Legacy VTK file of the C-alpha trace (Angstrom):
# vtk DataFile Version 3.0
C-alpha trace
ASCII
DATASET POLYDATA
POINTS 348 float
-23.385 -15.869 -11.505
-22.594 -14.918 -7.903
-22.689 -11.315 -6.657
-18.893 -11.413 -6.307
-18.462 -12.518 -9.919
-20.866 -9.826 -11.098
-18.887 -7.168 -9.202
-15.578 -8.350 -10.620
-16.910 -8.342 -14.192
-18.290 -4.819 -13.740
-14.866 -3.635 -12.574
-13.166 -5.356 -15.507
-15.489 -3.536 -17.920
-14.936 -0.187 -16.220
-11.141 -0.401 -16.301
-10.855 -2.333 -19.541
-13.459 -0.543 -21.667
-14.856 2.616 -20.046
-11.613 4.233 -18.881
-9.158 5.003 -21.662
-6.936 7.319 -19.610
-6.891 9.038 -16.217
-8.722 11.979 -17.851
-11.903 9.843 -17.893
-12.077 9.628 -14.091
-14.943 11.510 -12.414
-13.382 11.964 -8.953
-9.887 12.494 -7.577
-9.951 9.174 -5.722
-7.804 7.431 -8.317
-5.322 10.238 -8.886
-4.908 11.944 -5.514
-1.545 12.299 -3.890
1.378 14.563 -3.110
4.206 14.947 -5.613
6.369 11.821 -5.439
9.777 11.952 -3.758
12.695 12.669 -6.070
13.870 9.066 -6.381
10.420 7.956 -7.555
10.066 10.970 -9.857
13.373 10.023 -11.487
12.195 6.433 -11.966
8.838 7.626 -13.366
10.648 9.637 -16.016
11.848 6.336 -17.492
8.355 4.815 -17.768
6.673 4.738 -21.176
4.065 7.466 -21.816
1.252 5.022 -22.648
1.800 3.146 -19.397
1.654 6.391 -17.440
-1.528 7.525 -19.238
-3.326 4.338 -18.107
-2.466 4.841 -14.437
-5.373 5.081 -11.945
-3.653 5.028 -8.549
-4.357 7.139 -5.452
-0.954 7.582 -3.854
2.655 6.458 -3.867
2.712 3.007 -2.256
6.421 2.420 -2.772
8.497 2.101 0.407
12.196 2.714 0.803
15.104 0.240 0.790
13.920 -2.180 -1.904
17.220 -3.143 -3.526
17.228 -6.900 -4.148
13.663 -7.348 -2.873
10.974 -9.547 -4.422
7.875 -7.370 -4.767
4.267 -8.185 -5.654
2.008 -5.441 -7.053
-1.688 -6.265 -6.642
-3.952 -4.773 -9.297
-0.957 -3.641 -11.319
-3.057 -2.377 -14.231
-0.899 -1.133 -17.104
2.221 -1.598 -14.995
3.332 1.918 -14.038
4.286 1.074 -10.456
5.829 -2.229 -11.554
8.220 -0.420 -13.883
9.116 2.049 -11.140
9.684 -0.829 -8.711
11.775 -2.638 -11.324
14.354 0.132 -11.151
14.313 0.264 -7.343
14.747 -3.470 -6.712
17.482 -3.673 -9.345
18.722 -6.687 -11.310
18.969 -8.852 -8.176
15.319 -8.246 -7.288
12.075 -9.060 -9.063
8.600 -7.639 -9.553
5.368 -9.520 -10.280
2.302 -7.557 -11.302
-1.099 -9.243 -10.908
-4.310 -7.973 -12.489
-7.602 -9.481 -13.652
-8.143 -7.077 -16.575
-6.609 -8.368 -19.793
-6.844 -4.998 -21.560
-4.684 -3.405 -18.874
-2.185 -6.261 -18.856
-1.884 -6.037 -22.640
-0.576 -2.481 -22.299
1.838 -3.523 -19.540
3.229 -6.454 -21.514
3.524 -4.484 -24.739
6.225 -2.311 -23.201
8.302 -4.915 -21.366
11.084 -4.895 -23.976
11.112 -1.093 -24.038
11.737 -0.927 -20.302
14.214 -3.818 -20.218
16.315 -2.017 -22.834
16.048 1.303 -20.970
16.933 -0.204 -17.569
19.575 -2.637 -18.836
17.873 -5.649 -17.234
14.522 -7.464 -17.203
12.992 -8.360 -13.856
9.242 -7.749 -14.311
6.541 -10.325 -14.973
2.810 -9.729 -15.426
0.288 -12.417 -14.501
-3.463 -12.516 -14.937
-5.265 -13.532 -11.774
-7.514 -12.548 -8.909
-6.166 -10.838 -5.791
-8.766 -12.735 -3.736
-7.000 -15.975 -4.700
-3.362 -15.456 -5.624
-3.030 -19.153 -6.474
-4.679 -18.087 -9.757
-1.501 -16.089 -10.450
0.799 -18.854 -9.150
2.075 -16.916 -6.113
3.592 -19.344 -3.611
3.437 -19.257 0.184
5.996 -16.957 1.864
7.635 -16.034 -1.443
7.395 -12.223 -1.386
9.317 -9.587 0.602
6.945 -6.699 -0.073
3.348 -6.448 -1.311
2.197 -3.118 -2.734
-1.125 -1.958 -4.144
-2.339 1.373 -5.460
-6.054 2.104 -5.045
-7.151 -1.436 -5.908
-8.024 -3.334 -2.722
-11.228 -1.281 -2.277
-12.469 -2.699 -5.587
-12.558 -6.254 -4.282
-15.942 -7.682 -3.219
-14.129 -10.070 -0.839
-11.575 -8.026 1.080
-11.065 -10.569 3.840
-9.797 -13.088 1.270
-7.496 -10.447 -0.231
-5.769 -9.690 3.052
-5.551 -13.375 3.978
-3.833 -14.032 0.646
-1.432 -11.145 1.170
-0.278 -12.542 4.483
-0.060 -16.043 2.998
2.407 -14.984 0.307
4.480 -12.591 2.459
7.640 -13.933 4.018
7.937 -13.649 7.828
8.871 -10.039 8.514
7.601 -9.024 5.081
5.759 -5.774 4.518
2.398 -4.764 3.082
2.554 -1.145 1.874
-0.458 0.207 0.033
-2.560 3.257 -0.770
-6.329 3.028 -0.911
-9.580 4.876 -0.315
-11.285 4.595 3.070
-14.573 6.012 4.322
-15.384 7.628 7.674
-18.501 5.434 7.942
-19.942 2.322 6.278
-20.981 2.955 2.675
-24.685 2.090 2.124
-25.345 -1.090 0.162
-27.048 0.718 -2.731
-24.032 2.988 -3.222
-21.562 0.127 -2.864
-23.342 -1.722 -5.694
-23.256 1.210 -8.124
-20.789 0.347 -10.945
-19.566 3.927 -11.393
-19.027 4.521 -7.683
-17.320 1.138 -7.425
-15.111 1.881 -10.427
-14.224 5.310 -9.034
-12.961 3.602 -5.844
-15.718 5.048 -3.640
-18.409 2.341 -3.540
-16.049 -0.292 -2.188
-14.212 1.952 0.271
-13.843 0.304 3.663
-14.871 2.046 6.852
-11.551 2.487 8.664
-12.658 0.742 11.862
-13.935 -2.251 9.875
-10.531 -2.418 8.166
-8.787 -2.383 11.546
-11.043 -5.177 12.811
-10.539 -7.211 9.634
-6.756 -6.984 9.944
-6.885 -7.980 13.615
-9.057 -10.979 12.749
-6.495 -12.319 10.278
-3.651 -11.851 12.749
-2.323 -8.376 11.960
-2.829 -6.504 15.220
-1.007 -3.258 14.397
-1.339 -1.312 11.137
0.309 2.068 10.647
-0.892 5.106 8.706
1.742 6.854 6.589
-0.349 9.573 4.983
-4.002 10.619 4.797
-5.572 12.994 2.223
-9.173 14.012 1.591
-10.668 12.814 -1.713
-12.241 15.568 -3.811
-15.436 14.540 -5.613
-15.573 16.634 -8.760
-18.868 15.250 -10.044
-21.937 17.057 -8.535
-24.187 14.009 -8.961
-21.734 11.711 -7.167
-21.208 14.322 -4.451
-24.972 14.568 -3.909
-25.429 10.802 -3.767
-22.596 10.188 -1.304
-23.908 12.907 1.022
-21.940 13.344 4.242
-19.590 10.415 3.684
-15.987 11.585 3.830
-13.521 9.648 1.709
-9.783 9.709 2.295
-6.845 8.338 0.385
-4.705 6.624 3.016
-1.267 5.057 2.711
-0.819 2.151 5.117
1.962 -0.209 6.130
1.731 -3.486 8.015
4.179 -6.282 8.721
3.876 -10.051 8.866
4.940 -10.177 12.502
3.477 -11.484 15.734
2.631 -8.136 17.336
0.531 -7.092 20.313
-2.819 -5.367 19.857
-1.683 -2.374 21.922
1.578 -0.484 22.110
3.310 -1.844 25.217
6.275 -0.300 27.026
9.367 -2.440 27.604
11.790 0.455 28.095
13.191 0.064 24.587
14.687 2.677 22.286
15.772 2.834 18.647
18.595 4.663 16.891
18.380 5.230 13.140
21.786 4.801 11.510
20.976 7.146 8.594
21.852 4.426 6.102
18.646 4.092 4.046
19.124 5.463 0.531
16.804 8.426 0.066
16.535 9.087 3.817
19.977 10.156 5.057
18.713 12.432 7.841
15.404 10.919 8.975
13.162 7.909 8.359
9.375 8.004 8.679
7.920 4.734 9.913
4.433 6.221 10.026
2.686 9.565 10.518
3.853 9.908 14.115
7.224 8.162 14.140
10.050 10.111 12.522
13.472 8.740 13.450
16.341 11.194 13.136
19.746 9.782 12.286
21.803 9.217 15.434
19.067 10.239 17.869
17.957 7.824 20.610
14.158 7.573 20.545
11.928 5.586 22.948
9.710 3.042 21.170
7.000 0.570 22.060
7.533 -3.164 21.696
5.666 -3.320 18.384
7.714 -0.525 16.829
10.928 -2.158 18.015
9.880 -5.415 16.331
8.919 -3.650 13.090
12.379 -2.136 12.917
14.377 -5.142 14.165
12.574 -8.053 12.493
12.066 -6.702 8.972
14.329 -5.633 6.112
14.856 -2.344 8.003
16.913 -4.146 10.675
20.385 -3.263 9.272
19.501 0.413 9.497
18.568 0.520 13.197
20.097 -0.216 16.570
17.524 -1.385 19.097
18.369 -0.810 22.759
16.826 -3.138 25.308
14.643 -6.228 25.174
11.324 -7.332 26.628
12.097 -8.983 29.995
10.542 -6.106 31.963
7.138 -4.625 31.144
6.271 -1.059 32.185
2.642 -0.919 31.083
1.028 0.795 28.119
3.189 2.935 25.818
1.443 5.991 24.394
2.845 6.200 20.868
0.889 9.381 20.167
2.004 11.312 23.212
5.167 12.784 21.790
7.590 9.936 22.506
8.540 10.028 18.834
8.549 12.928 16.425
5.530 13.323 14.112
6.341 12.405 10.533
4.131 15.125 9.063
1.633 17.790 10.061
-1.327 15.418 10.206
-3.078 14.847 13.519
-1.483 11.920 15.378
-3.172 8.550 15.017
-2.462 5.960 17.667
-0.586 2.885 16.523
-3.398 0.532 17.359
LINES 1 349
348 0 1 2 3 4 5 6 7 8 9 10 11 12 13 14 15 16 17 18 19 20 21 22 23 24 25 26 27 28 29 30 31 32 33 34 35 36 37 38 39 40 41 42 43 44 45 46 47 48 49 50 51 52 53 54 55 56 57 58 59 60 61 62 63 64 65 66 67 68 69 70 71 72 73 74 75 76 77 78 79 80 81 82 83 84 85 86 87 88 89 90 91 92 93 94 95 96 97 98 99 100 101 102 103 104 105 106 107 108 109 110 111 112 113 114 115 116 117 118 119 120 121 122 123 124 125 126 127 128 129 130 131 132 133 134 135 136 137 138 139 140 141 142 143 144 145 146 147 148 149 150 151 152 153 154 155 156 157 158 159 160 161 162 163 164 165 166 167 168 169 170 171 172 173 174 175 176 177 178 179 180 181 182 183 184 185 186 187 188 189 190 191 192 193 194 195 196 197 198 199 200 201 202 203 204 205 206 207 208 209 210 211 212 213 214 215 216 217 218 219 220 221 222 223 224 225 226 227 228 229 230 231 232 233 234 235 236 237 238 239 240 241 242 243 244 245 246 247 248 249 250 251 252 253 254 255 256 257 258 259 260 261 262 263 264 265 266 267 268 269 270 271 272 273 274 275 276 277 278 279 280 281 282 283 284 285 286 287 288 289 290 291 292 293 294 295 296 297 298 299 300 301 302 303 304 305 306 307 308 309 310 311 312 313 314 315 316 317 318 319 320 321 322 323 324 325 326 327 328 329 330 331 332 333 334 335 336 337 338 339 340 341 342 343 344 345 346 347
């Protein structure tokens, strides 16, 4: 048995046998997050209690404007986010949940009829497979509009393969939107191999700069942070063992677009039309780009492409093109409004 196979089997045991509900977790890594926005809270109220009890996520990786979209949830577990997404994509959209743990999928599948009756339509499918190789779950090339994941990608022993697979199955202009745990330094090998730390989403946490380099290597030159929150370690033994390592739950978005590795200035600007359901007054692209409805806001070339070449395009007017280059654009220097009170993080 390879080390990767051993790691995957240990994770399957932890989530399929050790954890019976979120109350069994020993840290806040798999349950951290701000209260969900009202539209998600309303959708959550329709999700079966057993499905909610088996939820081990670390954020709210569900973007806006999903009506009619085809969404893939990686590491879907008992299906909580899938059933929320089902309501948001509507009868014209679809949701596929992929997980490798049969015990979790059994809970998700058990309640499919319950949710179909409650929603008035059935658009969710659960498939057993590995996120490192989505062919195992029969996910075709360029077949998905949005990929989401909730505190799962850190569990993989082969993260490069995971992100390569994500960008294989995304359509051009498609979006990856996920929450996960990241570390402020590289986690030592002995801690990364510990089954409890791995299961609690700490052992496999990527060092942020290694994540950035990994994404650049597979062709994604610009990832954006939506939200960042410190993980509380409530177990004294785990806190002692992890020492000075700081863990954060981070929500990230990235697009399948040919972007530059720096934010370049082409004299462009964007105007938000105020037409996204749930965001009538302002839209947050990331933690330092808040677009107010009707307000002209200067943007770098990458931001312009994210808005103009994705499913957000109908909601924005982009002024200007790229025939003239004015040098580097400082996205963190106040050219756009901060989306929250967090310290600005440069686009790339």
